[in-house]
Phi, psi and omega in degrees: 000124177289147182236131179241118177276143176231078188289156177292154190278347187290319182221079196297310188285322177289322175296326175286323176295319175298325178292321184288324176300311173303318174297320178292336178278326185257336177245164181275085192273123176267324178196162181236122176271117185138177001275179187269033165101001176275138187302320179298314172300311181307312181303304189300308188299316179306301174314319183284314179304318182303322185278323178270355176070041181240112182309125180261108184263119187233125174257010180242345182294123193263354188239147171260011181299318183294305185290341183255006179258035181080005178268083186295345174274011184246121183240132178245128179240039174220152179310149174280148177292332181296323181294314182299316176305322179294324170291327174294317177298320179286335169305303184303319187291320180296329180272358173070036171273136182273332182213153176225165176234134192254122174254114184227161172274133192279070174221180178297322174312312182285313185297322180294332179283329184304315183292329181284309181294318181297324177289316180293322175294326183289334180288326183265004174067051174240133181279141169271104179299307177190164181245144179231119176272136178240129174294148185294336189254010181304143181266167185295331181285332179280325179295316185295327176298317186288324179291322179298323172296317184302324183288351180262348192276175186282311182289123183245025178242126185229122175259128187251125177230096186216160161295155185302319181297320182280327181285328174290326175294329182291322184279334178293323178279328187300324180289327179281344179269359177068023178262007166247041174245195192293140181094356174261152175220132180240124174239132180247149175277172178299346182292333172256326179305323178296337181254024182289335177291346179247011177285144184284170184290319178303313175291331179293319173299330177281339183268013179294130183088001181279149177258157175214156176229144185197147176303141176280129175253109182293149178279139187207155173299322177304314181294310180308313178294315178301312183295328170301310174305313177296325181289320182296320187288329183292314184300319180290323182282322181216120188254351183265316180289149173298138180288129171253134180280150182294127178272195183289338180291316180294322173298314182299320185296326177297308183302328176291318177301314184302309182303312185298313179304315186291320176295328185289313184294337178273002184244142184298157179311141190284133175270120183297341173289353176281355178261141176240180176236134177280119186263359184284154182233042175247136180066221182285355183278002167305329174286153178274074182277142182276129173262128182259137169267354180276333182304313177307321177295309183302317181294324178293319181293325177297317181299336184250005176288127173222125177207175178264101187258187188283338181264354188125195181291128179252116179208124187268143185224108183049056180063026174229154173292131176306129182300140182241191185273154176246138177261150182244124185237163176231132180288104179224126182069229176259011178218195180240124175268121184281118181256352179173188183210157185219132175231153181288343180250352175236356174076214192270135176218144181289320171238152176293338185273347174296139180276338182245158181279141177253337189054023177225149180249167176298173178296138186242133175268110187268172183300145186083014180050053172250145170260001180266127179302128173299141184279350172099000180204165178202167182291132184291145183262350182255138177092176180270150179267127179243129177243129176278130179243129175283090188260129178222131191294342182279329187234079174274000180290347180258304179236124175245113189249131177240146181237125179297123177293341182265319186259345187053026170286143181250130175235151186220140183239128177264118183271336183204159177279143173255141183275142183283320183253114187251149173250188180227134179227166175229144185250130183248140180286139174247113180270136182253132172277172184291334179272002166100358181257155186279137174259146180264106173291331187266136174291333182290337183284341186288311179309312195294326174291333182294319178282328180285326187297310180303320178297320176300320188285328184288326193279327184233073185285152167272167190297318180283003181278333175278125188265328178221182186286325179303312175308313185291324181296323176296321185290323176299316174300319175297318178294327181290324177297316181290333175293318179298317174301315184296322178292329188284331183261004187285320179300321181288327178282332179290327177288323173290317187272071172285175179291330186279341184260350184293138176242123183286102187281086183209130192294154185289349180273002181241155177253160191237135176263144171215165188283143182290140182071008178263160180283006181295309181311312176291327181295318184290325177285316183281312186269313182259005174049043170269145182289136182297339177297341188266355184264136178232128179258149177220162184236010178210161174301318180295328183294319179296317185293316183295318179298323178291324182293325184280325173089171184286336183283337181257034186064024181247208176226166178239358177207155184236133175235112186203176181297152184300314185290330173291325178297313181305312180300316177295323185282334182285328178279326182229058187289325184290343184247353183218165181216153183253120185234174170085177182282158172265135186247112176291133173232179178303330183083188182256153169251130177237155176290127178263119185275356186289330186255345188274132174267079180268000000 
C-alpha cells in the first residue's frame, strides 16, 4: 500500500526527514520514491536506505556521486548533470565561442553544476570567463544590478542554471537591463527548460531568442494516449483553472512507479516475516527501524527491469538510467523550435535519425530578432581601454612613444604601416676598398670565384664575346639545356628544403647578431640548429653597425639575422656598406589590432 508524506511548510526539509523515519519505524516499507533533489536530503536518504536495505528511487537527483560511491540502494532515474554539461560545451564549440559566463543559483544545486560545466568547457578548450551566483531569495533590485554589470562586460554568452522561480524572474528583468538584445546569446539548462510549458506570456516574450537544452522525450502512441487521459482527468477534477500539461518530471515519476510495479509483480508475494527490527540505539538508530530482507530482492529486480516507458527506454546501468538524447530548442513566438539534438556517442545532429554528427543546428532566431550568430564578445563599456604598444628604443621608425614627465600620459605615433606576414633574411657585410672594388677577405672565396667567373661569362655574354654565328648557336643550345635541367630539379629541391632541413650555410668561425628580445634567437637555435654560443643580441641599428665593424675576431659579428622590416631600416641607414642575401624563411609573423572592425 503506498504512503504519501505531507511535511509542514514551516520546516520543510526537517519535517520530511522526520516523516520518513516515522514511516520506516511504523510501516513495512518496500521502497522510497524521492527525495526532490536537495543534496542534504539525498545524502541522508542514501545512508538511510543503505542501513535498512530499502531502495531509494529518485527521478530528481542531478549528480551520480551518490549512486557511484558504493550506495547500491540509491537509484537515479534522470540524466546526469555531467552529461548535460558536455552537451552545452559542444554547443558552444559549434558556435565558435571562446568564453562563456555561468549564472547560477547559490545553492548546493547550483554549486554542483559548476564543477561539471567547468570540466566540460576545459575539454573543448573554451574559457569560463567568470561565474555569477544569485541567492534564491534575491530581490529584483539585486538581480537588476547584476544584469547591468553584465551588460558592460566583454563576454556576451550566458549559461543559466537556476530553479524556475529565480530563473524566470531573471529573464523578465534581463530585457529591461538590455542584455537580451542583438549580440547576446543566452542558454538555459534543463532546470528551466523542463518547465517551459508553465511559463507565463510576459516571461516567454522576454525569452525570445534564448536557446535551451533538455532531455528528449520521443513521441509515441503510449505518450499521446497518456496525455489525453491526463487532460480528461484534469477537466473532471478542476474545470476553472487552466489545464497544465505534465513536463518531463511528471513523466519520469510515472515511469518510476511503473518500473517499481513491474519489479514487485515479478517477485513472489511479500512475507511480513522478511522484516526484522534494528535493536541498536546509536544515532538515528535509536528508533526501531525495520530492516528489510526483501529490499535486496527488489533492488535486484529493479536493476534488471527493462520496458518502453513514456520517456523512452527504461534501463538501469550501475544504478543510473541509461543516458538518452538531449534536444536543443530555440524560444520563438509562443513555443519552442527544436533546432537539433545531442547524444554522447554522436554529438550534435539536426535530426535524431542522422547517423553522423553535423556540428550544425537548424536556423536560429537570436535575441533582438537577429538571424546573425553572436560572436560572443564585445568591447567592454566599463573601465578604461588599455592598448599595448610594441615600443623599442632602437627602432623608432615604426612607433615613437613619448611620455609626458608631468602627467605621465603616453602618446604614440605610427610612422609607417607594418606588414603582418614577415620573413627573415640575413645581412652580410660588403666591405668596400678605397678604389671602389669589393675585397675578398677570405682565401676560401678565391677558388670559388675561379670557377664561378667563366660560368657567369657564358650565362651573360657581351655582344663582342661570340666570334661567329655557329658559336652563338652552340651557346643558345647550352643555355636551353641548362634551363631544362633547372626546371626538372626545382620541384624536388623545393620538397627537400623544408624549414627543419634547411642548413644555415655560414662558417662556424663567425658570430651572428640578432635583435634583443626577439623570437629570432629561438628560431635560429631550434629551426636552423645554430649553437646559441654563436649568437649575440643587440637592440638598435647603431649597435648592429658597431658590431659588424668590429667583426667576430674583435668581439663583434659578421652577419645579422632579423625580420625584414628591421633589415630595411638598417639598410636604409647603412646602404652603402651592407647587402641583403640568402633565402627568406617564413614565420607566423606579427599580429596587430585592426581598427577597421572595432567600434572604438
